[in-house]
Biopython code that builds the backbone (N, CA, C, O; Angstrom):
import numpy as np
from Bio.PDB.StructureBuilder import StructureBuilder

atoms = [
    (1, "MET", "N", (34.781, 11.356, 21.364)),
    (1, "MET", "CA", (35.124, 9.960, 21.107)),
    (1, "MET", "C", (33.925, 9.066, 21.447)),
    (1, "MET", "O", (33.638, 8.108, 20.729)),
    (2, "HIS", "N", (33.235, 9.380, 22.535)),
    (2, "HIS", "CA", (32.106, 8.571, 22.968)),
    (2, "HIS", "C", (30.972, 8.595, 21.932)),
    (2, "HIS", "O", (30.347, 7.568, 21.666)),
    (3, "ARG", "N", (30.715, 9.763, 21.355)),
    (3, "ARG", "CA", (29.656, 9.876, 20.347)),
    (3, "ARG", "C", (30.028, 9.123, 19.077)),
    (3, "ARG", "O", (29.175, 8.491, 18.456)),
    (4, "THR", "N", (31.284, 9.189, 18.695)),
    (4, "THR", "CA", (31.730, 8.480, 17.493)),
    (4, "THR", "C", (31.573, 6.974, 17.670)),
    (4, "THR", "O", (31.117, 6.275, 16.765)),
    (5, "LEU", "N", (31.951, 6.489, 18.832)),
    (5, "LEU", "CA", (31.811, 5.055, 19.123)),
    (5, "LEU", "C", (30.337, 4.645, 19.133)),
    (5, "LEU", "O", (29.981, 3.593, 18.602)),
    (6, "ALA", "N", (29.495, 5.460, 19.726)),
    (6, "ALA", "CA", (28.068, 5.165, 19.769)),
    (6, "ALA", "C", (27.464, 5.176, 18.367)),
    (6, "ALA", "O", (26.624, 4.335, 18.045)),
    (7, "ALA", "N", (27.890, 6.127, 17.531)),
    (7, "ALA", "CA", (27.381, 6.195, 16.163)),
    (7, "ALA", "C", (27.836, 4.982, 15.350)),
    (7, "ALA", "O", (27.054, 4.422, 14.583)),
    (8, "ALA", "N", (29.088, 4.580, 15.512)),
    (8, "ALA", "CA", (29.602, 3.420, 14.784)),
    (8, "ALA", "C", (28.901, 2.139, 15.237)),
    (8, "ALA", "O", (28.565, 1.285, 14.418)),
    (9, "LEU", "N", (28.685, 2.016, 16.534)),
    (9, "LEU", "CA", (27.998, 0.840, 17.056)),
    (9, "LEU", "C", (26.539, 0.798, 16.572)),
    (9, "LEU", "O", (26.025, -0.268, 16.233)),
    (10, "THR", "N", (25.892, 1.942, 16.543)),
    (10, "THR", "CA", (24.515, 2.013, 16.062)),
    (10, "THR", "C", (24.439, 1.634, 14.587)),
    (10, "THR", "O", (23.535, 0.904, 14.182)),
    (11, "ALA", "N", (25.373, 2.120, 13.787)),
    (11, "ALA", "CA", (25.396, 1.794, 12.365)),
    (11, "ALA", "C", (25.650, 0.305, 12.154)),
    (11, "ALA", "O", (25.041, -0.308, 11.277)),
    (12, "ALA", "N", (26.539, -0.279, 12.946)),
    (12, "ALA", "CA", (26.835, -1.703, 12.816)),
    (12, "ALA", "C", (25.622, -2.554, 13.193)),
    (12, "ALA", "O", (25.319, -3.538, 12.519)),
    (13, "VAL", "N", (24.933, -2.177, 14.263)),
    (13, "VAL", "CA", (23.740, -2.914, 14.676)),
    (13, "VAL", "C", (22.632, -2.773, 13.630)),
    (13, "VAL", "O", (21.938, -3.745, 13.332)),
    (14, "ALA", "N", (22.463, -1.587, 13.078)),
    (14, "ALA", "CA", (21.454, -1.370, 12.043)),
    (14, "ALA", "C", (21.757, -2.196, 10.797)),
    (14, "ALA", "O", (20.848, -2.765, 10.191)),
    (15, "ALA", "N", (23.021, -2.263, 10.417)),
    (15, "ALA", "CA", (23.405, -3.057, 9.252)),
    (15, "ALA", "C", (23.153, -4.542, 9.509)),
    (15, "ALA", "O", (22.682, -5.257, 8.624)),
    (16, "ALA", "N", (23.466, -5.002, 10.714)),
    (16, "ALA", "CA", (23.240, -6.406, 11.050)),
    (16, "ALA", "C", (21.747, -6.738, 11.039)),
    (16, "ALA", "O", (21.350, -7.805, 10.573)),
    (17, "LEU", "N", (20.923, -5.822, 11.552)),
    (17, "LEU", "CA", (19.472, -6.043, 11.520)),
    (17, "LEU", "C", (18.940, -6.070, 10.089)),
    (17, "LEU", "O", (18.061, -6.870, 9.768)),
    (18, "ALA", "N", (19.466, -5.205, 9.235)),
    (18, "ALA", "CA", (19.026, -5.170, 7.841)),
    (18, "ALA", "C", (19.391, -6.467, 7.120)),
    (18, "ALA", "O", (18.586, -7.013, 6.365)),
    (19, "VAL", "N", (20.592, -6.949, 7.356)),
    (19, "VAL", "CA", (21.019, -8.212, 6.733)),
    (19, "VAL", "C", (20.174, -9.367, 7.257)),
    (19, "VAL", "O", (19.748, -10.226, 6.484)),
    (20, "GLY", "N", (19.931, -9.391, 8.554)),
    (20, "GLY", "CA", (19.101, -10.451, 9.128)),
    (20, "GLY", "C", (17.686, -10.430, 8.597)),
    (20, "GLY", "O", (17.111, -11.484, 8.325)),
    (21, "ALA", "N", (17.115, -9.244, 8.447)),
    (21, "ALA", "CA", (15.758, -9.135, 7.903)),
    (21, "ALA", "C", (15.724, -9.595, 6.449)),
    (21, "ALA", "O", (14.787, -10.273, 6.030)),
    (22, "GLY", "N", (16.737, -9.228, 5.692)),
    (22, "GLY", "CA", (16.801, -9.669, 4.287)),
    (22, "GLY", "C", (16.907, -11.173, 4.173)),
    (22, "GLY", "O", (16.229, -11.785, 3.348)),
    (23, "LEU", "N", (17.750, -11.773, 4.990)),
    (23, "LEU", "CA", (17.893, -13.232, 4.958)),
    (23, "LEU", "C", (16.610, -13.925, 5.422)),
    (23, "LEU", "O", (16.243, -14.979, 4.903)),
    (24, "GLY", "N", (15.942, -13.333, 6.386)),
    (24, "GLY", "CA", (14.677, -13.904, 6.845)),
    (24, "GLY", "C", (13.597, -13.860, 5.777)),
    (24, "GLY", "O", (12.838, -14.816, 5.615)),
    (25, "ILE", "N", (13.526, -12.756, 5.051)),
    (25, "ILE", "CA", (12.537, -12.642, 3.968)),
    (25, "ILE", "C", (12.837, -13.654, 2.870)),
    (25, "ILE", "O", (11.922, -14.292, 2.349)),
    (26, "VAL", "N", (14.091, -13.804, 2.520)),
    (26, "VAL", "CA", (14.455, -14.786, 1.488)),
    (26, "VAL", "C", (14.125, -16.202, 1.946)),
    (26, "VAL", "O", (13.657, -17.017, 1.152)),
    (27, "ALA", "N", (14.363, -16.496, 3.213)),
    (27, "ALA", "CA", (14.043, -17.830, 3.736)),
    (27, "ALA", "C", (12.540, -18.079, 3.706)),
    (27, "ALA", "O", (12.098, -19.185, 3.391)),
    (28, "LEU", "N", (11.754, -17.059, 4.032)),
    (28, "LEU", "CA", (10.300, -17.222, 3.970)),
    (28, "LEU", "C", (9.808, -17.425, 2.542)),
    (28, "LEU", "O", (8.906, -18.228, 2.301)),
    (29, "LEU", "N", (10.393, -16.709, 1.605)),
    (29, "LEU", "CA", (9.979, -16.866, 0.203)),
    (29, "LEU", "C", (10.353, -18.237, -0.339)),
    (29, "LEU", "O", (9.618, -18.806, -1.145)),
    (30, "ASN", "N", (11.482, -18.767, 0.092)),
    (30, "ASN", "CA", (11.888, -20.093, -0.357)),
    (30, "ASN", "C", (11.083, -21.193, 0.313)),
    (30, "ASN", "O", (11.038, -22.313, -0.196)),
    (31, "ALA", "N", (10.445, -20.903, 1.445)),
    (31, "ALA", "CA", (9.690, -21.912, 2.179)),
    (31, "ALA", "C", (8.289, -22.117, 1.606)),
    (31, "ALA", "O", (7.634, -23.106, 1.934)),
    (32, "THR", "N", (7.820, -21.205, 0.757)),
    (32, "THR", "CA", (6.469, -21.353, 0.201)),
    (32, "THR", "C", (6.475, -22.477, -0.826)),
    (32, "THR", "O", (7.435, -22.607, -1.586)),
    (33, "PRO", "N", (5.426, -23.288, -0.865)),
    (33, "PRO", "CA", (5.393, -24.393, -1.824)),
    (33, "PRO", "C", (5.244, -23.882, -3.253)),
    (33, "PRO", "O", (4.683, -22.812, -3.490)),
    (34, "ASP", "N", (5.752, -24.658, -4.189)),
    (34, "ASP", "CA", (5.620, -24.294, -5.598)),
    (34, "ASP", "C", (4.170, -24.429, -6.023)),
    (34, "ASP", "O", (3.454, -25.334, -5.593)),
    (35, "GLN", "N", (3.763, -23.519, -6.866)),
    (35, "GLN", "CA", (2.398, -23.565, -7.378)),
    (35, "GLN", "C", (2.326, -24.599, -8.498)),
    (35, "GLN", "O", (3.295, -24.784, -9.234)),
    (36, "PRO", "N", (1.181, -25.274, -8.632)),
    (36, "PRO", "CA", (1.060, -26.249, -9.716)),
    (36, "PRO", "C", (1.085, -25.551, -11.070)),
    (36, "PRO", "O", (0.547, -24.456, -11.235)),
    (37, "ASN", "N", (1.709, -26.196, -12.015)),
    (37, "ASN", "CA", (1.849, -25.628, -13.356)),
    (37, "ASN", "C", (0.703, -26.127, -14.230)),
    (37, "ASN", "O", (0.911, -26.906, -15.160)),
    (38, "ARG", "N", (-0.514, -25.665, -13.920)),
    (38, "ARG", "CA", (-1.677, -26.048, -14.704)),
    (38, "ARG", "C", (-2.201, -24.820, -15.424)),
    (38, "ARG", "O", (-2.275, -23.742, -14.834)),
    (39, "PRO", "N", (-2.567, -24.966, -16.691)),
    (39, "PRO", "CA", (-3.092, -23.803, -17.409)),
    (39, "PRO", "C", (-4.465, -23.404, -16.866)),
    (39, "PRO", "O", (-5.256, -24.257, -16.465)),
    (40, "LEU", "N", (-4.735, -22.107, -16.858)),
    (40, "LEU", "CA", (-6.030, -21.623, -16.405)),
    (40, "LEU", "C", (-7.115, -21.886, -17.445)),
    (40, "LEU", "O", (-8.278, -22.101, -17.102)),
    (41, "VAL", "N", (-6.726, -21.868, -18.717)),
    (41, "VAL", "CA", (-7.674, -22.099, -19.805)),
    (41, "VAL", "C", (-7.217, -23.328, -20.564)),
    (41, "VAL", "O", (-6.040, -23.454, -20.903)),
    (42, "HIS", "N", (-8.136, -24.223, -20.828)),
    (42, "HIS", "CA", (-7.807, -25.450, -21.550)),
    (42, "HIS", "C", (-8.694, -25.529, -22.785)),
    (42, "HIS", "O", (-9.920, -25.486, -22.686)),
    (43, "TYR", "N", (-8.066, -25.644, -23.943)),
    (43, "TYR", "CA", (-8.800, -25.758, -25.195)),
    (43, "TYR", "C", (-8.818, -27.217, -25.614)),
    (43, "TYR", "O", (-7.791, -27.894, -25.591)),
    (44, "GLU", "N", (-9.973, -27.685, -25.991)),
    (44, "GLU", "CA", (-10.101, -29.060, -26.460)),
    (44, "GLU", "C", (-9.407, -29.199, -27.813)),
    (44, "GLU", "O", (-9.528, -28.321, -28.666)),
    (45, "SER", "N", (-8.698, -30.275, -28.005)),
    (45, "SER", "CA", (-8.070, -30.508, -29.305)),
    (45, "SER", "C", (-9.138, -31.051, -30.258)),
    (45, "SER", "O", (-9.974, -31.860, -29.856)),
    (46, "PRO", "N", (-9.113, -30.615, -31.499)),
    (46, "PRO", "CA", (-10.136, -31.085, -32.446)),
    (46, "PRO", "C", (-9.954, -32.572, -32.755)),
    (46, "PRO", "O", (-8.853, -33.113, -32.653)),
    (47, "ASP", "N", (-11.044, -33.209, -33.131)),
    (47, "ASP", "CA", (-10.972, -34.621, -33.518)),
    (47, "ASP", "C", (-10.138, -34.771, -34.779)),
    (47, "ASP", "O", (-9.926, -33.808, -35.516)),
    (48, "ARG", "N", (-9.671, -35.974, -35.015)),
    (48, "ARG", "CA", (-8.817, -36.206, -36.182)),
    (48, "ARG", "C", (-9.554, -35.936, -37.492)),
    (48, "ARG", "O", (-8.969, -35.387, -38.425)),
    (49, "ASP", "N", (-10.818, -36.312, -37.571)),
    (49, "ASP", "CA", (-11.532, -36.107, -38.827)),
    (49, "ASP", "C", (-11.812, -34.621, -39.060)),
    (49, "ASP", "O", (-11.980, -34.223, -40.213)),
    (50, "GLN", "N", (-11.869, -33.804, -38.047)),
    (50, "GLN", "CA", (-12.076, -32.371, -38.232)),
    (50, "GLN", "C", (-10.797, -31.672, -38.683)),
    (50, "GLN", "O", (-10.866, -30.646, -39.360)),
    (51, "ARG", "N", (-9.636, -32.207, -38.321)),
    (51, "ARG", "CA", (-8.376, -31.590, -38.730)),
    (51, "ARG", "C", (-8.104, -31.779, -40.212)),
    (51, "ARG", "O", (-7.440, -30.945, -40.827)),
    (52, "ASP", "N", (-8.602, -32.857, -40.795)),
    (52, "ASP", "CA", (-8.319, -33.146, -42.200)),
    (52, "ASP", "C", (-9.118, -32.251, -43.136)),
    (52, "ASP", "O", (-8.762, -32.124, -44.308)),
    (53, "GLN", "N", (-10.155, -31.648, -42.669)),
    (53, "GLN", "CA", (-10.998, -30.843, -43.564)),
    (53, "GLN", "C", (-10.408, -29.495, -43.841)),
    (53, "GLN", "O", (-10.997, -28.702, -44.576)),
]
sb = StructureBuilder()
sb.init_structure("model")
sb.init_model(0)
sb.init_chain("A")
sb.init_seg("    ")
for serial, (resi, resn, name, xyz) in enumerate(atoms, 1):
    if name == "N":
        sb.init_residue(resn, " ", resi, " ")
    sb.init_atom(name, np.array(xyz, "f"), 0.0, 1.0, " ", f" {name:<3s}", serial, name[0])
structure = sb.get_structure()
């Protein structure tokens, strides 16, 4: 009986630690600032007179 109780308690503590670690990782990922939405490559738009040709 003592071993069964110890095994159940160990499993419960391990599950609680896993859930806590998962929630902590999600909180850290949500805490990072959003990256700016700027294109890495920018192409110049052609002049109006060049588009008509």
